[in-house]
N, C-alpha and C positions, 0 to 999 in steps of 0.2 A: 544506564536506563534512568538514573536520577535526573539528568538534565531534561530528558523528554517528559518525564512525569510532571515537571513544573509547568509545561506549556500545552501538552496534548490532552484532549478529552480522553476518557478511558477507551472509548470506541476507536478513536484515531490511533491511540497507543497500541491497541490490539491489532489493528490493521497493519501498522508499520512493523510490529514485532513478527507478525505472521509472514510478511514479505521478507524480512531479514532472515527468518528461520528457513524459509523456502530457498533463498539464495545461498545460505551457508550450509545447506544439506540437512538441516535439523528437521525440516518438515517436507512432506511430499505433495502438499496442496495448499492453496490459499482459499480459505473458506468465506470469502466475501465477494459480493457482486461487483461488476465493473462500476456501477453507480457509486457504491460505497467507497471504492478505491479512488474514483474521480473526485469525490468530495474531499478526501484526505489530500489529494494532490493540490486541489485549489486552495486548501487551507495552508499547506506548506509553502506555496508560492507567495502567500501574504506575510510570511514570517521572516525573521532575520535569524536563522540558525546556521550553525556550522555544517558544512558539507550539504547544503541545501540542494544544489544542482544534482549531485549524485543520488540523493534520496528521491528527488523528482523523477530521475531516470529509472530507478528501480521500481518505483510505484507505477510509472507509465508502462514499463515492460510487464509488470504483474497484471495490470489492467488488460493489456492485450492478450496475455496468456489465458486469463479467465474468460475473456470474450471468445477466444478460439475454442475453448472447451465447452462452452454453453451450447446446448442443442439449438439448432437454427429454427426460428419460428416459421420459416417459409417451407420447411420440409413436410 
């Protein structure tokens, strides 16, 4: 976590930790909106960090999962 704390804002860091916990089985939900996750994805794309592509993929999947669980506004 030390590497990420040097570059990530606290909110981005919490979003990424939440997604990591979800995928590792430590968490059962991702308490962020698709918009917040999208902002983290856009920031990661601009950085030069190790395993960037894998992190982007996990965040993108998390964004889709959260979108799917949101109640539809057209219902």
